[in-house]
TIVEX-830099 format. One record per residue (C-alpha): residue number from 1; chain; x, y, z negated. Coordinates in nm, 3 decimals. Layout:
resi=NUM; chain=A; u=X; v=Y; w=Z
...
This chain:
resi=1; chain=A; u=9.091; v=3.759; w=-5.093
resi=2; chain=A; u=9.314; v=3.517; w=-4.910
resi=3; chain=A; u=9.538; v=3.823; w=-4.890
resi=4; chain=A; u=9.652; v=3.763; w=-5.251
resi=5; chain=A; u=9.895; v=3.501; w=-5.132
resi=6; chain=A; u=10.035; v=3.736; w=-4.869
resi=7; chain=A; u=10.142; v=3.987; w=-5.131
resi=8; chain=A; u=10.301; v=3.703; w=-5.323
resi=9; chain=A; u=10.546; v=3.664; w=-5.033
resi=10; chain=A; u=10.703; v=3.986; w=-5.161
resi=11; chain=A; u=10.730; v=3.844; w=-5.512
resi=12; chain=A; u=10.845; v=3.497; w=-5.413
resi=13; chain=A; u=11.136; v=3.625; w=-5.204
resi=14; chain=A; u=11.341; v=3.657; w=-5.521
resi=15; chain=A; u=11.719; v=3.666; w=-5.562
resi=16; chain=A; u=11.891; v=3.346; w=-5.662
resi=17; chain=A; u=11.713; v=3.141; w=-5.396
resi=18; chain=A; u=11.939; v=3.019; w=-5.121
resi=19; chain=A; u=11.938; v=3.187; w=-4.782
resi=20; chain=A; u=11.878; v=2.851; w=-4.617
resi=21; chain=A; u=11.562; v=2.796; w=-4.822
resi=22; chain=A; u=11.422; v=3.133; w=-4.720
resi=23; chain=A; u=11.521; v=3.072; w=-4.359
resi=24; chain=A; u=11.322; v=2.749; w=-4.351
resi=25; chain=A; u=11.023; v=2.939; w=-4.491
resi=26; chain=A; u=11.068; v=3.211; w=-4.230
resi=27; chain=A; u=11.045; v=2.950; w=-3.951
resi=28; chain=A; u=10.686; v=2.870; w=-4.051
resi=29; chain=A; u=10.551; v=3.224; w=-4.005
resi=30; chain=A; u=10.324; v=3.284; w=-3.707
resi=31; chain=A; u=10.416; v=3.600; w=-3.518
resi=32; chain=A; u=10.213; v=3.892; w=-3.386
resi=33; chain=A; u=10.306; v=4.230; w=-3.241
resi=34; chain=A; u=10.095; v=4.490; w=-3.423
resi=35; chain=A; u=10.316; v=4.784; w=-3.328
resi=36; chain=A; u=10.324; v=4.758; w=-2.950
resi=37; chain=A; u=10.279; v=5.078; w=-2.748
resi=38; chain=A; u=10.227; v=5.284; w=-3.065
resi=39; chain=A; u=10.298; v=5.656; w=-3.036
resi=40; chain=A; u=10.268; v=5.963; w=-3.259
resi=41; chain=A; u=10.299; v=5.756; w=-3.575
resi=42; chain=A; u=10.323; v=5.907; w=-3.926
resi=43; chain=A; u=10.667; v=5.991; w=-4.059
resi=44; chain=A; u=10.868; v=5.731; w=-4.246
resi=45; chain=A; u=10.809; v=5.733; w=-4.621
resi=46; chain=A; u=11.022; v=5.635; w=-4.919
resi=47; chain=A; u=10.976; v=5.268; w=-4.992
resi=48; chain=A; u=10.808; v=5.007; w=-4.773
resi=49; chain=A; u=10.444; v=4.980; w=-4.666
resi=50; chain=A; u=10.260; v=4.659; w=-4.576
resi=51; chain=A; u=9.915; v=4.626; w=-4.426
resi=52; chain=A; u=9.782; v=4.298; w=-4.566
resi=53; chain=A; u=9.460; v=4.159; w=-4.423
resi=54; chain=A; u=9.250; v=3.850; w=-4.490
resi=55; chain=A; u=9.065; v=3.714; w=-4.188
resi=56; chain=A; u=8.748; v=3.509; w=-4.183
resi=57; chain=A; u=8.906; v=3.210; w=-4.010
resi=58; chain=A; u=8.755; v=2.875; w=-4.109
resi=59; chain=A; u=8.861; v=2.639; w=-3.831
resi=60; chain=A; u=9.105; v=2.446; w=-4.056
resi=61; chain=A; u=8.853; v=2.394; w=-4.338
resi=62; chain=A; u=8.676; v=2.058; w=-4.361
resi=63; chain=A; u=8.298; v=2.020; w=-4.340
resi=64; chain=A; u=8.298; v=1.904; w=-4.702
resi=65; chain=A; u=8.483; v=2.216; w=-4.817
resi=66; chain=A; u=8.252; v=2.443; w=-4.617
resi=67; chain=A; u=7.950; v=2.282; w=-4.780
resi=68; chain=A; u=8.095; v=2.276; w=-5.132
resi=69; chain=A; u=8.210; v=2.638; w=-5.128
resi=70; chain=A; u=7.921; v=2.767; w=-4.913
resi=71; chain=A; u=8.136; v=2.905; w=-4.633
resi=72; chain=A; u=7.866; v=2.883; w=-4.368
resi=73; chain=A; u=7.950; v=2.870; w=-3.996
resi=74; chain=A; u=8.255; v=2.966; w=-3.797
resi=75; chain=A; u=8.294; v=3.312; w=-3.950
resi=76; chain=A; u=8.360; v=3.631; w=-3.761
resi=77; chain=A; u=8.658; v=3.761; w=-3.568
resi=78; chain=A; u=8.716; v=4.038; w=-3.820
resi=79; chain=A; u=8.910; v=4.131; w=-4.132
resi=80; chain=A; u=8.728; v=4.022; w=-4.445
resi=81; chain=A; u=8.971; v=4.203; w=-4.676
resi=82; chain=A; u=9.212; v=4.491; w=-4.614
resi=83; chain=A; u=9.485; v=4.611; w=-4.849
resi=84; chain=A; u=9.761; v=4.869; w=-4.818
resi=85; chain=A; u=10.063; v=4.761; w=-5.023
resi=86; chain=A; u=10.344; v=5.003; w=-5.106
resi=87; chain=A; u=10.676; v=4.872; w=-5.244
resi=88; chain=A; u=10.865; v=5.154; w=-5.413
resi=89; chain=A; u=11.210; v=5.249; w=-5.285
resi=90; chain=A; u=11.372; v=5.125; w=-5.607
resi=91; chain=A; u=11.175; v=4.797; w=-5.568
resi=92; chain=A; u=11.043; v=4.832; w=-5.924
resi=93; chain=A; u=10.675; v=4.887; w=-5.839
resi=94; chain=A; u=10.411; v=4.753; w=-5.602
resi=95; chain=A; u=10.104; v=4.972; w=-5.544
resi=96; chain=A; u=9.803; v=4.792; w=-5.396
resi=97; chain=A; u=9.517; v=4.998; w=-5.249
resi=98; chain=A; u=9.204; v=4.814; w=-5.134
resi=99; chain=A; u=9.027; v=4.959; w=-4.831
resi=100; chain=A; u=8.654; v=4.869; w=-4.817
resi=101; chain=A; u=8.583; v=4.664; w=-4.505
resi=102; chain=A; u=8.269; v=4.871; w=-4.442
resi=103; chain=A; u=8.462; v=5.201; w=-4.455
resi=104; chain=A; u=8.353; v=5.458; w=-4.200
resi=105; chain=A; u=8.641; v=5.476; w=-3.951
resi=106; chain=A; u=8.730; v=5.655; w=-3.630
resi=107; chain=A; u=8.900; v=5.408; w=-3.397
resi=108; chain=A; u=9.168; v=5.572; w=-3.180
resi=109; chain=A; u=9.160; v=5.555; w=-2.801
resi=110; chain=A; u=9.266; v=5.206; w=-2.689
resi=111; chain=A; u=9.239; v=4.928; w=-2.434
resi=112; chain=A; u=9.063; v=4.606; w=-2.537
resi=113; chain=A; u=9.329; v=4.333; w=-2.557
resi=114; chain=A; u=9.089; v=4.066; w=-2.430
resi=115; chain=A; u=8.890; v=4.239; w=-2.157
resi=116; chain=A; u=9.131; v=4.513; w=-2.052
resi=117; chain=A; u=8.850; v=4.767; w=-2.086
resi=118; chain=A; u=8.949; v=5.120; w=-2.188
resi=119; chain=A; u=8.771; v=5.276; w=-2.487
resi=120; chain=A; u=8.757; v=5.638; w=-2.599
resi=121; chain=A; u=8.777; v=5.718; w=-2.974
resi=122; chain=A; u=8.456; v=5.616; w=-3.150
resi=123; chain=A; u=8.318; v=5.549; w=-3.500
resi=124; chain=A; u=8.299; v=5.195; w=-3.643
resi=125; chain=A; u=8.324; v=5.008; w=-3.971
resi=126; chain=A; u=8.691; v=4.954; w=-4.052
resi=127; chain=A; u=8.684; v=4.574; w=-4.023
resi=128; chain=A; u=8.556; v=4.605; w=-3.664
resi=129; chain=A; u=8.896; v=4.740; w=-3.554
resi=130; chain=A; u=9.029; v=4.384; w=-3.567
resi=131; chain=A; u=8.740; v=4.257; w=-3.354
resi=132; chain=A; u=8.802; v=4.519; w=-3.086
resi=133; chain=A; u=9.180; v=4.529; w=-3.076
resi=134; chain=A; u=9.332; v=4.276; w=-3.316
resi=135; chain=A; u=9.626; v=4.358; w=-3.547
resi=136; chain=A; u=9.756; v=4.645; w=-3.331
resi=137; chain=A; u=9.432; v=4.843; w=-3.338
resi=138; chain=A; u=9.386; v=4.765; w=-3.708
resi=139; chain=A; u=9.729; v=4.912; w=-3.786
resi=140; chain=A; u=9.664; v=5.217; w=-3.567
resi=141; chain=A; u=9.327; v=5.279; w=-3.731
resi=142; chain=A; u=9.463; v=5.252; w=-4.085
resi=143; chain=A; u=9.756; v=5.479; w=-4.005
resi=144; chain=A; u=9.515; v=5.730; w=-3.849
resi=145; chain=A; u=9.295; v=5.726; w=-4.162
resi=146; chain=A; u=9.568; v=5.729; w=-4.429
resi=147; chain=A; u=9.861; v=5.905; w=-4.258
resi=148; chain=A; u=10.078; v=5.631; w=-4.412
resi=149; chain=A; u=10.323; v=5.460; w=-4.177
resi=150; chain=A; u=10.291; v=5.081; w=-4.182
resi=151; chain=A; u=10.627; v=4.902; w=-4.181
resi=152; chain=A; u=10.506; v=4.543; w=-4.183
resi=153; chain=A; u=10.185; v=4.349; w=-4.118
resi=154; chain=A; u=10.073; v=4.029; w=-4.296
resi=155; chain=A; u=9.759; v=3.831; w=-4.212
resi=156; chain=A; u=9.619; v=3.522; w=-4.385
resi=157; chain=A; u=9.304; v=3.310; w=-4.365
resi=158; chain=A; u=9.085; v=3.103; w=-4.601
resi=159; chain=A; u=9.282; v=2.780; w=-4.564
resi=160; chain=A; u=9.619; v=2.911; w=-4.679
resi=161; chain=A; u=9.460; v=3.086; w=-4.974
resi=162; chain=A; u=9.295; v=2.770; w=-5.109
resi=163; chain=A; u=9.604; v=2.552; w=-5.065
resi=164; chain=A; u=9.839; v=2.805; w=-5.225
resi=165; chain=A; u=9.630; v=2.838; w=-5.542
resi=166; chain=A; u=9.631; v=2.460; w=-5.578
resi=167; chain=A; u=10.008; v=2.434; w=-5.522
resi=168; chain=A; u=10.087; v=2.683; w=-5.801
resi=169; chain=A; u=9.866; v=2.474; w=-6.032
resi=170; chain=A; u=9.558; v=2.693; w=-6.037
resi=171; chain=A; u=9.517; v=3.052; w=-6.149
resi=172; chain=A; u=9.369; v=3.170; w=-6.479
resi=173; chain=A; u=9.107; v=3.447; w=-6.483
resi=174; chain=A; u=8.901; v=3.585; w=-6.768
resi=175; chain=A; u=8.571; v=3.769; w=-6.772
resi=176; chain=A; u=8.385; v=3.964; w=-7.037
resi=177; chain=A; u=8.046; v=3.897; w=-6.875
resi=178; chain=A; u=7.886; v=3.599; w=-6.695
resi=179; chain=A; u=7.953; v=3.590; w=-6.320
resi=180; chain=A; u=7.698; v=3.419; w=-6.096
resi=181; chain=A; u=7.654; v=3.442; w=-5.718
resi=182; chain=A; u=7.413; v=3.208; w=-5.540
resi=183; chain=A; u=7.567; v=3.294; w=-5.203
resi=184; chain=A; u=7.913; v=3.156; w=-5.290
resi=185; chain=A; u=7.814; v=2.921; w=-5.574
resi=186; chain=A; u=8.027; v=3.110; w=-5.829
resi=187; chain=A; u=7.914; v=3.038; w=-6.185
resi=188; chain=A; u=8.151; v=3.147; w=-6.464
resi=189; chain=A; u=8.057; v=3.192; w=-6.827
resi=190; chain=A; u=8.217; v=3.455; w=-7.050
resi=191; chain=A; u=8.576; v=3.360; w=-7.132
resi=192; chain=A; u=8.889; v=3.226; w=-6.965
resi=193; chain=A; u=8.882; v=2.987; w=-6.669
resi=194; chain=A; u=9.155; v=2.813; w=-6.469
resi=195; chain=A; u=9.041; v=2.815; w=-6.107
resi=196; chain=A; u=9.131; v=2.567; w=-5.834
resi=197; chain=A; u=9.179; v=2.691; w=-5.478
resi=198; chain=A; u=8.814; v=2.643; w=-5.385
resi=199; chain=A; u=8.689; v=2.804; w=-5.706
resi=200; chain=A; u=8.927; v=3.094; w=-5.658
resi=201; chain=A; u=8.785; v=3.144; w=-5.310
resi=202; chain=A; u=8.436; v=3.167; w=-5.459
resi=203; chain=A; u=8.560; v=3.417; w=-5.717
resi=204; chain=A; u=8.722; v=3.655; w=-5.470
resi=205; chain=A; u=8.448; v=3.629; w=-5.204
resi=206; chain=A; u=8.150; v=3.696; w=-5.433
resi=207; chain=A; u=7.976; v=4.026; w=-5.366
resi=208; chain=A; u=7.624; v=3.955; w=-5.494
resi=209; chain=A; u=7.701; v=3.950; w=-5.867
resi=210; chain=A; u=7.581; v=4.301; w=-5.946
resi=211; chain=A; u=7.501; v=4.632; w=-5.783
resi=212; chain=A; u=7.869; v=4.703; w=-5.720
resi=213; chain=A; u=7.860; v=4.467; w=-5.417
resi=214; chain=A; u=8.179; v=4.493; w=-5.208
resi=215; chain=A; u=8.339; v=4.748; w=-5.443
resi=216; chain=A; u=8.299; v=4.507; w=-5.735
resi=217; chain=A; u=8.440; v=4.228; w=-5.523
resi=218; chain=A; u=8.751; v=4.436; w=-5.449
resi=219; chain=A; u=8.807; v=4.485; w=-5.820
resi=220; chain=A; u=8.788; v=4.109; w=-5.880
resi=221; chain=A; u=9.028; v=4.055; w=-5.590
resi=222; chain=A; u=9.277; v=4.288; w=-5.754
resi=223; chain=A; u=9.241; v=4.115; w=-6.090
resi=224; chain=A; u=9.295; v=3.780; w=-5.925
resi=225; chain=A; u=9.606; v=3.907; w=-5.747
resi=226; chain=A; u=9.748; v=4.025; w=-6.081
resi=227; chain=A; u=9.675; v=3.680; w=-6.226
resi=228; chain=A; u=9.843; v=3.509; w=-5.931
resi=229; chain=A; u=10.154; v=3.722; w=-5.975
resi=230; chain=A; u=10.152; v=3.639; w=-6.346
resi=231; chain=A; u=10.125; v=3.268; w=-6.267
resi=232; chain=A; u=10.413; v=3.280; w=-6.021
resi=233; chain=A; u=10.645; v=3.486; w=-6.240
resi=234; chain=A; u=10.578; v=3.299; w=-6.565
resi=235; chain=A; u=10.608; v=2.938; w=-6.449
resi=236; chain=A; u=10.953; v=2.928; w=-6.300
resi=237; chain=A; u=10.835; v=2.932; w=-5.938
resi=238; chain=A; u=11.065; v=3.219; w=-5.848
resi=239; chain=A; u=11.386; v=3.064; w=-5.974
resi=240; chain=A; u=11.318; v=2.706; w=-5.869
resi=241; chain=A; u=11.424; v=2.660; w=-5.503
resi=242; chain=A; u=11.224; v=2.339; w=-5.461
resi=243; chain=A; u=10.906; v=2.482; w=-5.611
resi=244; chain=A; u=10.956; v=2.808; w=-5.425
resi=245; chain=A; u=10.986; v=2.630; w=-5.092
resi=246; chain=A; u=10.679; v=2.418; w=-5.163
resi=247; chain=A; u=10.464; v=2.720; w=-5.254
resi=248; chain=A; u=10.597; v=2.947; w=-4.982
resi=249; chain=A; u=10.570; v=2.683; w=-4.708
resi=250; chain=A; u=10.208; v=2.614; w=-4.802
resi=251; chain=A; u=10.131; v=2.983; w=-4.815
resi=252; chain=A; u=10.293; v=3.068; w=-4.486
resi=253; chain=A; u=10.134; v=2.779; w=-4.297
resi=254; chain=A; u=9.840; v=3.004; w=-4.210
resi=255; chain=A; u=10.017; v=3.341; w=-4.228
resi=256; chain=A; u=10.091; v=3.569; w=-3.934
resi=257; chain=A; u=10.334; v=3.860; w=-3.960
resi=258; chain=A; u=10.512; v=4.113; w=-3.742
resi=259; chain=A; u=10.838; v=4.006; w=-3.579
resi=260; chain=A; u=11.040; v=4.241; w=-3.799
resi=261; chain=A; u=10.945; v=4.066; w=-4.123
resi=262; chain=A; u=11.175; v=3.769; w=-4.165
resi=263; chain=A; u=11.462; v=3.615; w=-4.359
resi=264; chain=A; u=11.663; v=3.933; w=-4.401
resi=265; chain=A; u=11.365; v=4.126; w=-4.540
resi=266; chain=A; u=11.265; v=3.839; w=-4.771
resi=267; chain=A; u=11.615; v=3.811; w=-4.918
resi=268; chain=A; u=11.659; v=4.189; w=-4.953
resi=269; chain=A; u=11.326; v=4.223; w=-5.130
resi=270; chain=A; u=11.401; v=3.926; w=-5.350
resi=271; chain=A; u=11.734; v=4.059; w=-5.469
resi=272; chain=A; u=11.578; v=4.394; w=-5.548
resi=273; chain=A; u=11.272; v=4.252; w=-5.728
resi=274; chain=A; u=11.428; v=4.003; w=-5.970
resi=275; chain=A; u=11.259; v=4.175; w=-6.263
resi=276; chain=A; u=10.918; v=4.192; w=-6.099
resi=277; chain=A; u=10.620; v=4.108; w=-6.322
resi=278; chain=A; u=10.247; v=4.191; w=-6.350
resi=279; chain=A; u=10.345; v=4.516; w=-6.525
resi=280; chain=A; u=10.533; v=4.612; w=-6.208
resi=281; chain=A; u=10.215; v=4.607; w=-6.001
resi=282; chain=A; u=9.927; v=4.854; w=-5.991
resi=283; chain=A; u=9.588; v=4.820; w=-5.828
resi=284; chain=A; u=9.317; v=5.056; w=-5.710
resi=285; chain=A; u=9.062; v=5.114; w=-5.434
resi=286; chain=A; u=9.040; v=5.414; w=-5.206
resi=287; chain=A; u=8.819; v=5.681; w=-5.372
resi=288; chain=A; u=8.464; v=5.662; w=-5.234
resi=289; chain=A; u=8.249; v=5.970; w=-5.175
resi=290; chain=A; u=7.929; v=5.803; w=-5.057
resi=291; chain=A; u=7.804; v=5.446; w=-5.040
resi=292; chain=A; u=7.533; v=5.384; w=-4.782
resi=293; chain=A; u=7.648; v=5.651; w=-4.535
resi=294; chain=A; u=7.427; v=5.565; w=-4.237
resi=295; chain=A; u=7.575; v=5.606; w=-3.888
resi=296; chain=A; u=7.361; v=5.559; w=-3.579
resi=297; chain=A; u=7.449; v=5.239; w=-3.397
resi=298; chain=A; u=7.669; v=5.117; w=-3.684
resi=299; chain=A; u=7.447; v=5.104; w=-3.990
resi=300; chain=A; u=7.536; v=5.161; w=-4.352
resi=301; chain=A; u=7.903; v=5.250; w=-4.413
resi=302; chain=A; u=8.126; v=5.354; w=-4.703
resi=303; chain=A; u=8.242; v=5.714; w=-4.676
resi=304; chain=A; u=8.573; v=5.797; w=-4.843
resi=305; chain=A; u=8.612; v=6.096; w=-5.077
resi=306; chain=A; u=8.816; v=6.316; w=-4.846
resi=307; chain=A; u=8.995; v=6.522; w=-5.112
resi=308; chain=A; u=9.075; v=6.239; w=-5.352
resi=309; chain=A; u=9.177; v=5.990; w=-5.083
resi=310; chain=A; u=9.419; v=6.242; w=-4.930
resi=311; chain=A; u=9.577; v=6.292; w=-5.272
resi=312; chain=A; u=9.602; v=5.914; w=-5.324
resi=313; chain=A; u=9.777; v=5.851; w=-4.994
resi=314; chain=A; u=10.006; v=6.149; w=-5.051
resi=315; chain=A; u=10.124; v=5.980; w=-5.370
resi=316; chain=A; u=10.205; v=5.667; w=-5.168
resi=317; chain=A; u=10.397; v=5.874; w=-4.914
resi=318; chain=A; u=10.585; v=6.042; w=-5.199
resi=319; chain=A; u=10.659; v=5.706; w=-5.362
resi=320; chain=A; u=10.480; v=5.804; w=-5.684
resi=321; chain=A; u=10.293; v=5.570; w=-5.924
resi=322; chain=A; u=9.912; v=5.559; w=-5.915
resi=323; chain=A; u=9.841; v=5.421; w=-6.263
resi=324; chain=A; u=9.953; v=5.524; w=-6.611
resi=325; chain=A; u=10.224; v=5.276; w=-6.708
resi=326; chain=A; u=10.208; v=5.207; w=-7.082
resi=327; chain=A; u=10.498; v=4.985; w=-7.184
resi=328; chain=A; u=10.443; v=4.848; w=-7.533
resi=329; chain=A; u=10.683; v=4.707; w=-7.790
resi=330; chain=A; u=10.839; v=4.372; w=-7.691
resi=331; chain=A; u=10.618; v=4.081; w=-7.794
resi=332; chain=A; u=10.302; v=4.292; w=-7.831
resi=333; chain=A; u=10.004; v=4.068; w=-7.743
resi=334; chain=A; u=9.798; v=4.167; w=-7.441
resi=335; chain=A; u=9.451; v=4.295; w=-7.518
resi=336; chain=A; u=9.148; v=4.070; w=-7.466
resi=337; chain=A; u=8.899; v=4.216; w=-7.214
resi=338; chain=A; u=8.557; v=4.298; w=-7.358
resi=339; chain=A; u=8.231; v=4.424; w=-7.215
resi=340; chain=A; u=8.198; v=4.741; w=-7.427
resi=341; chain=A; u=8.494; v=4.973; w=-7.490
resi=342; chain=A; u=8.591; v=4.970; w=-7.862
resi=343; chain=A; u=8.590; v=5.351; w=-7.859
resi=344; chain=A; u=8.212; v=5.335; w=-7.814
resi=345; chain=A; u=8.156; v=5.110; w=-8.117
resi=346; chain=A; u=8.100; v=5.252; w=-8.466
resi=347; chain=A; u=8.222; v=5.024; w=-8.747
resi=348; chain=A; u=8.190; v=5.033; w=-9.127
resi=349; chain=A; u=8.436; v=4.805; w=-9.307
resi=350; chain=A; u=8.374; v=4.637; w=-9.645
resi=351; chain=A; u=8.627; v=4.457; w=-9.863
resi=352; chain=A; u=8.455; v=4.137; w=-9.965
resi=353; chain=A; u=8.745; v=4.015; w=-10.177
resi=354; chain=A; u=8.930; v=4.115; w=-10.495
resi=355; chain=A; u=9.246; v=4.199; w=-10.298
resi=356; chain=A; u=9.326; v=4.570; w=-10.334
resi=357; chain=A; u=9.361; v=4.755; w=-10.006
resi=358; chain=A; u=9.222; v=4.486; w=-9.776
resi=359; chain=A; u=8.945; v=4.717; w=-9.659
resi=360; chain=A; u=9.196; v=4.988; w=-9.566
resi=361; chain=A; u=9.409; v=4.728; w=-9.383
resi=362; chain=A; u=9.116; v=4.605; w=-9.172
resi=363; chain=A; u=8.993; v=4.958; w=-9.104
resi=364; chain=A; u=9.335; v=5.071; w=-8.981
resi=365; chain=A; u=9.379; v=4.759; w=-8.764
resi=366; chain=A; u=9.038; v=4.805; w=-8.598
resi=367; chain=A; u=9.106; v=5.173; w=-8.544
resi=368; chain=A; u=9.445; v=5.093; w=-8.391
resi=369; chain=A; u=9.281; v=4.885; w=-8.117
resi=370; chain=A; u=9.031; v=5.161; w=-8.047
resi=371; chain=A; u=8.722; v=5.104; w=-8.265
resi=372; chain=A; u=8.547; v=5.410; w=-8.404
resi=373; chain=A; u=8.568; v=5.323; w=-8.773
resi=374; chain=A; u=8.433; v=5.537; w=-9.057
resi=375; chain=A; u=8.785; v=5.554; w=-9.209
resi=376; chain=A; u=8.616; v=5.503; w=-9.548
resi=377; chain=A; u=8.610; v=5.128; w=-9.623
resi=378; chain=A; u=8.388; v=5.020; w=-9.912
resi=379; chain=A; u=8.413; v=4.743; w=-10.168
resi=380; chain=A; u=8.155; v=4.466; w=-10.191
resi=381; chain=A; u=7.918; v=4.392; w=-9.905
resi=382; chain=A; u=7.836; v=4.037; w=-10.013
resi=383; chain=A; u=7.612; v=4.087; w=-10.314
resi=384; chain=A; u=7.908; v=4.113; w=-10.550
resi=385; chain=A; u=8.042; v=3.768; w=-10.456
resi=386; chain=A; u=8.387; v=3.704; w=-10.315
resi=387; chain=A; u=8.362; v=3.651; w=-9.940
resi=388; chain=A; u=8.552; v=3.350; w=-9.809
resi=389; chain=A; u=8.481; v=3.402; w=-9.439
resi=390; chain=A; u=8.491; v=3.737; w=-9.262
resi=391; chain=A; u=8.156; v=3.824; w=-9.108
resi=392; chain=A; u=7.993; v=4.092; w=-8.893
resi=393; chain=A; u=7.634; v=4.211; w=-8.936
resi=394; chain=A; u=7.474; v=4.383; w=-8.639
resi=395; chain=A; u=7.143; v=4.499; w=-8.500
resi=396; chain=A; u=7.044; v=4.266; w=-8.209
resi=397; chain=A; u=6.982; v=4.574; w=-7.997
resi=398; chain=A; u=7.360; v=4.629; w=-8.000
resi=399; chain=A; u=7.456; v=4.267; w=-7.931
resi=400; chain=A; u=7.701; v=4.358; w=-7.651
resi=401; chain=A; u=7.893; v=4.580; w=-7.893
resi=402; chain=A; u=7.884; v=4.299; w=-8.149
resi=403; chain=A; u=8.043; v=4.057; w=-7.902
resi=404; chain=A; u=8.323; v=4.306; w=-7.837
resi=405; chain=A; u=8.388; v=4.336; w=-8.211
resi=406; chain=A; u=8.373; v=3.958; w=-8.249
resi=407; chain=A; u=8.653; v=3.924; w=-7.993
resi=408; chain=A; u=8.872; v=4.141; w=-8.218
resi=409; chain=A; u=8.802; v=3.921; w=-8.521
resi=410; chain=A; u=8.858; v=3.561; w=-8.404
resi=411; chain=A; u=8.664; v=3.308; w=-8.613
resi=412; chain=A; u=8.440; v=3.563; w=-8.780
resi=413; chain=A; u=8.077; v=3.481; w=-8.853
resi=414; chain=A; u=7.804; v=3.682; w=-8.677
resi=415; chain=A; u=7.486; v=3.778; w=-8.867
resi=416; chain=A; u=7.198; v=3.953; w=-8.694
resi=417; chain=A; u=7.021; v=4.222; w=-8.900
resi=418; chain=A; u=6.718; v=4.380; w=-8.736
resi=419; chain=A; u=6.685; v=4.752; w=-8.795
resi=420; chain=A; u=7.046; v=4.803; w=-8.903
resi=421; chain=A; u=7.108; v=5.053; w=-8.626
resi=422; chain=A; u=7.412; v=5.113; w=-8.403
resi=423; chain=A; u=7.679; v=5.097; w=-8.676
resi=424; chain=A; u=7.829; v=4.748; w=-8.706
resi=425; chain=A; u=7.947; v=4.622; w=-9.044
resi=426; chain=A; u=8.256; v=4.413; w=-9.103
resi=427; chain=A; u=8.292; v=4.236; w=-9.438
resi=428; chain=A; u=8.650; v=4.115; w=-9.469
resi=429; chain=A; u=8.688; v=3.777; w=-9.635
resi=430; chain=A; u=8.982; v=3.590; w=-9.782
resi=431; chain=A; u=9.034; v=3.423; w=-9.442
resi=432; chain=A; u=9.121; v=3.754; w=-9.270
resi=433; chain=A; u=9.461; v=3.742; w=-9.101
resi=434; chain=A; u=9.476; v=4.006; w=-8.826
resi=435; chain=A; u=9.281; v=4.203; w=-8.567
resi=436; chain=A; u=9.325; v=4.093; w=-8.206
resi=437; chain=A; u=9.374; v=4.384; w=-7.960
resi=438; chain=A; u=9.080; v=4.430; w=-7.722
resi=439; chain=A; u=9.007; v=4.664; w=-7.433
resi=440; chain=A; u=8.728; v=4.734; w=-7.190
resi=441; chain=A; u=8.803; v=4.613; w=-6.837
resi=442; chain=A; u=8.836; v=4.971; w=-6.710
resi=443; chain=A; u=8.986; v=5.122; w=-7.025
resi=444; chain=A; u=9.330; v=5.213; w=-6.892
resi=445; chain=A; u=9.233; v=5.334; w=-6.548
resi=446; chain=A; u=9.423; v=5.627; w=-6.406
resi=447; chain=A; u=9.294; v=5.911; w=-6.193
resi=448; chain=A; u=9.200; v=5.680; w=-5.905
resi=449; chain=A; u=9.074; v=5.395; w=-6.119
resi=450; chain=A; u=9.421; v=5.240; w=-6.093
resi=451; chain=A; u=9.540; v=4.981; w=-6.346
resi=452; chain=A; u=9.864; v=4.794; w=-6.387
resi=453; chain=A; u=9.865; v=4.419; w=-6.349
resi=454; chain=A; u=9.956; v=4.344; w=-6.710
resi=455; chain=A; u=9.641; v=4.528; w=-6.823
resi=456; chain=A; u=9.406; v=4.293; w=-6.638
resi=457; chain=A; u=9.561; v=3.947; w=-6.671
resi=458; chain=A; u=9.424; v=3.716; w=-6.940
resi=459; chain=A; u=9.584; v=3.745; w=-7.285
């Protein structure tokens, strides 16, 4: 997920920063020619499309870092992460589509850039296009698969990713379930964590956490990218020329881009995207039809859902949003991510105080954030005594639901009650102040599983 910093180039090129500062940043970009000898390309679309790739380069990482973050040997000459990024024509939205590296792909006819050997079209895993023909063949293959014309190419490796996260002061992520991966060394408990560059690398590389494998990893990469954008846009990086230059110079030290992406494009994007924020970004992965599609000579691949993926890429070509954008009232707190969607949790509310209407207040507040309340709060619930501290009683068999409800009632006491059944009980005490909004991690997904960045950053 080193590619997260590449997308941030688009955010960091903001108006108000001097042309000379951006020019000095531009001088540090390594150059490639991913569009040479390309013919029969897709038609131009509204907006601007970037192919952003993260490579497995490790030559600039120390032995100590390799050991600490379990990076292994020299890596492969391939793309570890691939994203298609669309910037809308009005520069008000960035749509990020992850392309699984193991996607079944048909590589177009080409000549190997290293050996000069000519190859006919043949099937491969998508990340192998880089191994066979570098950036140019990668761009051609993605254009062939998506019918989306690529305007610019950005490539970044492990080193730049780690350094950039450290320069911005770390990035905050939150998780509703424990995340452990013995392959990368990732070990995060439930809650919010501020990750250093090395820890962030573990977070975005992990693919052995659950059965979702690489698809789950892509989702975490997207969440991290939203968090990185939030960090950059909320800490004054964009409007501080000195800080901007420090972050951008670090980021671009290991970045390669096409010759057409330079100072003029950075400044133009920056002026257009002054109001950019996590809510301006949306994230999804290409719809998958079959995981484990075996191809002779290649192995297990990821087969795209032909109908849904065509519709997704048509929306990009038409410059249309992928996720439902739900702007809330100014100042509305962001919802805390939980493991179980509140809509799936049945709740009975009790008023444990002598205050008239407290039960109705708590019931309405829980229902407003999505909980399936009975809508008939009851008085009592504490043996006739006035309850000082709000508490939740729950059957241990529904402990995951109980933890989601606990997140909505900060400071509440949890009481296990065997045999109570699936309905959770909330007894409101005199300490009750408010219900904190909560949401399941996939609660607001659109048709393609797309979410906006403000829906996945930590509250």
